C-alpha positions in Angstrom: -203.1 -56.6 -124.1 -203.9 -56.5 -120.4 -201.1 -57.2 -117.9 -200.5 -60.4 -116.1 -201.5 -58.6 -112.9 -204.9 -57.6 -114.3 -205.5 -61.1 -115.7 -204.5 -62.7 -112.4 -207.0 -60.5 -110.4 -209.7 -61.1 -113.0 -209.0 -64.8 -112.8 -209.2 -65.0 -109.0 -212.3 -62.9 -108.6 -214.2 -64.6 -111.4 -213.1 -68.1 -110.3 -214.3 -67.3 -106.7 -217.6 -66.1 -108.1 -218.0 -69.2 -110.2 -216.9 -71.7 -107.6 -220.4 -72.1 -106.0 -221.8 -72.8 -109.5 -219.2 -75.1 -111.1 -217.1 -76.3 -108.1 -213.5 -77.4 -108.7 -213.9 -76.6 -112.4 -213.5 -73.0 -111.4 -209.8 -73.7 -110.9 -209.4 -74.8 -114.5 -211.4 -71.8 -115.7 -209.2 -69.4 -113.6 -205.9 -71.0 -114.6 -206.8 -70.8 -118.3 -207.5 -67.0 -117.9 -203.9 -66.5 -117.0 -202.0 -69.3 -118.8 -203.4 -68.5 -122.2 -200.8 -65.7 -122.2 -198.0 -68.2 -122.4 -198.1 -67.6 -126.1 -196.5 -64.2 -125.4 -193.5 -66.0 -123.9 -193.3 -68.3 -126.9 -193.4 -65.3 -129.2 -190.8 -63.4 -127.2 -188.4 -66.4 -127.4 -189.1 -66.7 -131.1 -188.6 -63.0 -131.8 -185.6 -62.3 -129.6 -183.9 -65.7 -129.3 -183.7 -65.0 -125.5 -184.6 -67.6 -122.9 -184.5 -65.0 -120.1 -188.3 -64.8 -119.6 -188.1 -61.6 -117.5 -187.4 -59.9 -120.9 -191.0 -60.6 -121.8 -192.2 -57.6 -119.8 -190.1 -54.9 -121.6 -190.7 -56.7 -124.9 -194.5 -56.6 -124.5 -194.3 -52.9 -123.3 -192.3 -52.0 -126.4 -194.8 -53.8 -128.7 -197.8 -52.2 -127.0 -196.4 -48.7 -127.2 -195.3 -49.0 -130.8 -197.6 -51.5 -132.6 -200.3 -49.0 -133.6 -198.2 -46.4 -135.2 -196.0 -49.0 -136.9 -198.8 -51.5 -137.9 -197.3 -54.4 -136.1 -199.5 -57.5 -136.7 -199.6 -59.7 -133.6 -200.1 -63.5 -133.8 -200.6 -65.0 -130.4 -201.2 -68.7 -131.2 -203.2 -69.5 -128.1 -205.6 -66.6 -128.9 -206.6 -68.0 -132.3 -209.8 -69.6 -133.5 -207.9 -72.7 -134.4 -206.5 -73.2 -130.9 -209.9 -72.5 -129.4 -211.4 -75.1 -131.8 -208.7 -77.6 -130.7 -209.5 -77.0 -127.0 -213.2 -77.3 -127.8 -212.6 -80.7 -129.5 -210.7 -81.8 -126.4 -213.8 -80.9 -124.4 -215.6 -83.7 -126.3 -213.0 -86.1 -124.8 -213.1 -84.6 -121.3 -215.5 -81.9 -120.0 -212.8 -80.0 -118.1 -211.6 -78.6 -121.4 -215.0 -76.8 -121.8 -214.2 -74.9 -118.7 -210.7 -74.2 -120.0 -212.2 -73.0 -123.2 -214.6 -70.7 -121.3 -211.7 -69.2 -119.4 -209.8 -68.6 -122.6 -212.9 -66.9 -124.2 -213.3 -64.8 -121.1 -209.6 -63.8 -121.4 -210.1 -62.9 -125.0 -213.1 -60.8 -124.3 -211.1 -58.9 -121.6 -208.2 -58.4 -124.1 -210.6 -57.1 -126.8 -212.0 -54.6 -124.4 -208.5 -53.4 -123.5 -207.4 -53.3 -127.2 -210.5 -51.4 -128.2 -209.6 -48.7 -125.6 -206.1 -48.5 -127.2 -207.5 -48.5 -130.7 -205.5 -51.5 -131.8 -208.2 -54.3 -131.9 -207.4 -55.3 -135.5 -203.6 -55.5 -135.0 -204.2 -58.8 -133.2 -205.2 -61.6 -135.6 -207.8 -64.0 -134.5 -206.8 -66.9 -136.9 -203.6 -68.3 -138.3 -205.3 -68.2 -141.8 -206.1 -64.5 -141.2 -202.4 -63.9 -140.3 -201.2 -65.6 -143.5 -203.6 -63.6 -145.6 -202.9 -60.2 -143.9 -199.1 -60.6 -144.0 -199.2 -60.6 -147.7 -200.0 -56.9 -147.4 -196.7 -55.0 -147.0 -198.3 -52.4 -144.8 -197.9 -54.7 -141.8 -194.7 -55.6 -140.0 -194.5 -58.8 -138.0 -191.1 -58.9 -136.4 -189.8 -57.3 -133.2 -186.6 -56.4 -135.0 -188.6 -54.3 -137.5 -190.3 -52.5 -134.6 -186.8 -51.6 -133.1 -185.7 -50.2 -136.5 -188.5 -47.6 -136.6 -187.4 -44.0 -136.4 -190.5 -43.2 -134.2 -189.7 -45.9 -131.6 -191.3 -45.1 -128.3 -189.4 -46.4 -125.3 -191.1 -44.4 -122.5 -191.9 -46.5 -119.5 -189.6 -49.3 -120.7 -187.4 -50.1 -117.8 -183.7 -51.0 -118.5 -184.1 -51.0 -122.3 -180.4 -50.7 -122.9 -179.6 -53.7 -120.7 -182.3 -55.8 -122.4 -181.3 -54.6 -125.8 -177.7 -55.6 -125.0 -179.1 -59.1 -124.4 -181.2 -59.1 -127.5 -178.6 -57.7 -129.9 -176.9 -61.0 -130.0 -179.9 -62.1 -132.0 -180.3 -58.8 -133.9 -176.8 -57.6 -134.6 -178.0 -55.4 -137.5 -179.4 -53.0 -134.8 -176.3 -52.8 -132.7 -175.0 -49.5 -134.2 -178.4 -47.8 -133.8 -178.6 -48.3 -130.1 -175.0 -47.8 -129.3 -175.5 -44.2 -130.5 -178.4 -43.6 -128.1 
């Protein structure tokens, strides 16, 4: 998963390049490149119960550093074929949604390139149906709480983990003893 900074730069540069070709639709394209990642915020709230959105950054860092070795299966709802189909169908109602869909596809291509470099392409699911099928296999974990329970948890480069965990432990009290000892 690329960072919000990377996607913002990619969005601005690409939108500027596309503006002479597609006019004001470049704005919708560019915004969709960044705002597709709102599903990370939704997942963060669902997984931690925290509405403090600044916790999204350490949350994502922990997932990225630990998902490969722990087989964490990621479902980002706005990155699924079903959501892309929905936006494409909206494009039949108003053409601006085709530009939004193009921005989302561009974002997904950039994410796939980044994930390929990290060797974790197939830990992100591309369909809700795929997620339901793959979660039947017990080799995958799907909750942030399970990631935090792993003995091989990597917290390097995670700023203020103990402060964030203190906030999250209200939601995950079974982990309280583990992190009080560290």
